[in-house]
Each structure stands twice: as structure tokens, then as C-alpha cells.
Residue frames relative to the residue before (quaternion, step in Angstrom):
aa qw qx qy qz dx dy dz
M 1.0000 0.0000 0.0000 0.0000 0.00 0.00 0.00
A 0.4479 -0.7053 0.4884 0.2518 3.55 -0.88 0.96
T 0.4558 -0.6620 0.5240 0.2818 3.55 -1.10 0.73
K 0.6739 -0.4676 0.3603 0.4443 3.58 -1.26 0.19
A 0.6427 0.5221 -0.3280 0.4547 3.60 0.95 -0.82
E 0.6545 0.4976 -0.3144 0.4745 3.60 0.96 -0.82
K 0.6395 0.5251 -0.3251 0.4578 3.59 0.95 -0.82
D 0.6364 0.5223 -0.3217 0.4675 3.57 1.03 -0.78
I 0.6504 0.5022 -0.3066 0.4803 3.58 0.97 -0.87
Y 0.6571 0.5127 -0.3109 0.4568 3.59 0.90 -0.92
A 0.6426 0.5168 -0.3224 0.4647 3.59 0.98 -0.82
R 0.6418 0.5166 -0.3191 0.4684 3.59 0.99 -0.82
L 0.6814 0.4841 -0.2866 0.4682 3.58 0.91 -0.90
A 0.6233 0.5669 -0.3381 0.4192 3.58 1.01 -0.80
R 0.5907 0.5957 -0.3629 0.4055 3.60 1.12 -0.60
Y 0.6314 0.5415 -0.3353 0.4423 3.60 1.17 -0.43
G 0.4213 -0.6961 0.4778 0.3312 3.59 1.19 -0.35
C 0.7410 -0.3978 0.2988 0.4510 3.55 -1.31 -0.11
I 0.3843 -0.7491 0.4976 0.2089 3.56 -0.58 1.18
L 0.6321 0.5187 -0.3427 0.4626 3.61 1.10 -0.55
C 0.6178 0.5166 -0.3471 0.4805 3.60 1.00 -0.71
K 0.6491 0.5058 -0.3171 0.4715 3.58 0.99 -0.82
Q 0.6350 0.5354 -0.3258 0.4516 3.59 0.95 -0.88
Q 0.7395 0.3953 -0.2137 0.5012 3.56 0.97 -0.84
E 0.3491 -0.7652 0.4655 0.2754 3.56 1.38 -0.03
V 0.1885 0.8046 -0.5314 0.1862 3.53 1.03 0.89
R 0.7406 -0.2421 0.2156 0.5885 3.54 0.89 -1.00
N 0.5100 -0.6121 0.4967 0.3442 3.54 -1.27 0.28
L 0.0218 -0.8530 0.5187 -0.0540 3.54 -0.33 1.24
E 0.1696 0.8223 -0.5330 0.1051 3.60 0.98 0.66
D 0.7490 0.3513 -0.2166 0.5184 3.61 1.09 -0.55
S 0.4539 0.7007 -0.4506 0.3160 3.61 1.21 0.15
P 0.5406 -0.5944 0.4654 0.3713 3.58 -1.11 0.52
T 0.0529 -0.7993 0.5985 0.0110 3.54 -0.93 0.88
E 0.2615 -0.7028 0.6364 0.1809 3.48 -1.39 0.31
M 0.4183 -0.6951 0.5197 0.2679 3.56 -1.08 0.66
H 0.1742 -0.7696 0.6095 0.0770 3.54 -0.79 1.10
H 0.2682 -0.7539 0.5835 0.1386 3.55 -0.76 1.11
I 0.2832 -0.7675 0.5560 0.1473 3.56 -0.69 1.10
R 0.0829 0.7974 -0.5870 0.1126 3.55 -0.25 1.29
R 0.0318 0.8652 -0.4978 0.0515 3.51 0.94 0.95
F 0.7879 0.2731 -0.1408 0.5336 3.59 0.94 -0.81
G 0.6596 -0.4663 0.3033 0.5055 3.55 1.14 0.58
G 0.4560 0.6933 -0.4861 0.2741 3.54 -1.12 -0.56
K 0.6214 -0.5715 0.4078 0.3478 3.50 -1.32 0.27
R 0.6032 -0.5924 0.4151 0.3360 3.51 -1.11 0.82
E 0.6946 0.4991 -0.2912 0.4285 3.59 0.85 -0.93
N 0.6885 0.4507 -0.2836 0.4923 3.60 1.20 -0.32
A 0.5626 0.6379 -0.3678 0.3758 3.57 1.27 -0.21
P 0.4898 -0.6203 0.5103 0.3389 3.59 -1.10 0.61
V 0.2487 -0.7776 0.5633 0.1274 3.59 -1.16 0.57
I 0.1110 -0.7470 0.6500 0.0847 3.51 -1.31 0.53
P 0.4280 -0.6891 0.5121 0.2824 3.61 -1.06 0.67
L 0.0227 0.7814 -0.6216 0.0496 3.55 -0.88 1.02
C 0.4853 -0.6028 0.5279 0.3500 3.57 -1.16 0.55
A 0.6756 -0.5033 0.3425 0.4159 3.59 -1.21 0.42
Y 0.6231 0.5552 -0.3431 0.4311 3.59 1.02 -0.76
H 0.7471 0.3901 -0.2219 0.4903 3.60 0.83 -0.93
H 0.6372 0.5328 -0.3261 0.4514 3.57 1.21 -0.41
R 0.8620 -0.0809 0.1125 0.4875 3.60 0.59 -1.11
L 0.6931 0.5294 -0.2846 0.3979 3.61 1.12 -0.45
G 0.7198 0.4732 -0.2611 0.4358 3.58 0.87 -0.89
N 0.6238 -0.5472 0.4113 0.3773 3.54 -1.26 0.42
S 0.7244 0.3795 -0.2331 0.5262 3.59 1.21 -0.43
S 0.3914 0.7288 -0.4751 0.2999 3.59 1.22 0.43
V 0.6448 -0.5429 0.3758 0.3850 3.53 -1.23 0.49
H 0.6930 0.4671 -0.2952 0.4630 3.61 0.97 -0.72
Q 0.6390 0.4992 -0.3330 0.4812 3.60 1.14 -0.41
L 0.7521 0.4106 -0.2061 0.4725 3.57 0.95 -0.91
G 0.3582 -0.6938 0.5335 0.3251 3.58 1.05 -0.71
H 0.7154 -0.4769 0.2957 0.4163 3.56 -1.26 0.33
K 0.7159 0.4450 -0.2660 0.4677 3.59 0.75 -1.01
G 0.6597 0.5088 -0.3056 0.4610 3.57 0.96 -0.86
F 0.6134 0.5516 -0.3333 0.4565 3.57 1.06 -0.78
E 0.6848 0.4784 -0.2848 0.4701 3.56 0.86 -0.97
K 0.6517 0.5100 -0.3168 0.4635 3.58 0.96 -0.80
Y 0.6779 0.5027 -0.2892 0.4518 3.59 0.91 -0.93
W 0.7911 0.3533 -0.1665 0.4708 3.58 0.77 -1.07
G 0.4342 -0.7106 0.4574 0.3120 3.59 1.14 -0.50
F 0.7431 0.2020 -0.1837 0.6109 3.56 1.29 0.28
S 0.4722 -0.7028 0.4721 0.2456 3.54 -1.20 0.55
E 0.6774 -0.4353 0.3928 0.4443 3.52 -1.37 0.02
M 0.6345 0.5290 -0.3250 0.4603 3.58 1.06 -0.74
D 0.6020 0.5332 -0.3545 0.4771 3.60 1.11 -0.61
L 0.6499 0.5012 -0.3120 0.4786 3.59 1.02 -0.79
L 0.6159 0.5331 -0.3401 0.4699 3.58 1.06 -0.71
E 0.6382 0.5164 -0.3187 0.4738 3.58 0.99 -0.81
R 0.6382 0.5204 -0.3156 0.4715 3.60 0.99 -0.85
L 0.6459 0.5142 -0.3092 0.4719 3.56 0.97 -0.88
N 0.6567 0.5065 -0.3137 0.4624 3.58 0.91 -0.86
D 0.6102 0.5347 -0.3431 0.4733 3.59 1.07 -0.69
L 0.6581 0.5042 -0.3049 0.4688 3.60 0.95 -0.88
L 0.6481 0.5216 -0.3191 0.4539 3.56 0.97 -0.82
Q 0.6610 0.4982 -0.3070 0.4697 3.59 1.00 -0.77
E 0.6235 0.5463 -0.3348 0.4480 3.59 1.08 -0.74
K 0.7259 0.4422 -0.2456 0.4661 3.58 0.97 -0.84
S 0.5633 0.6160 -0.3875 0.3913 3.60 1.24 -0.21
């Protein structure tokens, strides 16, 4: 179960919409429903993993989603990694600060 601090962070990140849709310039999804994807590329505990906001399609439902493709397949398919998306998100967060 997420702590109040984690929920606050997740809510803040969710306002940016799906970071993959933004990366692909599919559409502006700042108000779109998002799910938090925990980047556990090298193992480790979920609660210690960095998170990125993804729409359900890019997170777990679509054939090109991170959970369908896996870490290596995701990077091969999209041409960038989850960590690249995290870097993009961090850039957006710094711009809005």
C-alpha cells in the first residue's frame, strides 16, 4: 500500500499524462488517466523503484506496452528505454518548477 507521500508524488506525476505518448507526440494527455510504472530493470523492490506515468495502453494493455514486451523488448521496439522516459519526465518536472 502506498504511503500518503507516495500518493502525493503519484498524483503530481499523473498530471503530466503518459510520458510515452508525449515522447511520441501522439497527443497532449495532461488530463489523461495514467498508471504509475515502477522501473525495476535491475531487480530490487517495487517501493524503491523510480516511477513514470503511462497510459494503460503503454503500461500493460497494448501489444507494445512495457509489460507485454518486457524491458529489452520495450527498448528494442521503441528505440529508447524506460530510463530514457524517466529522464524526459525529470526534464519536464524541472521545466515546470
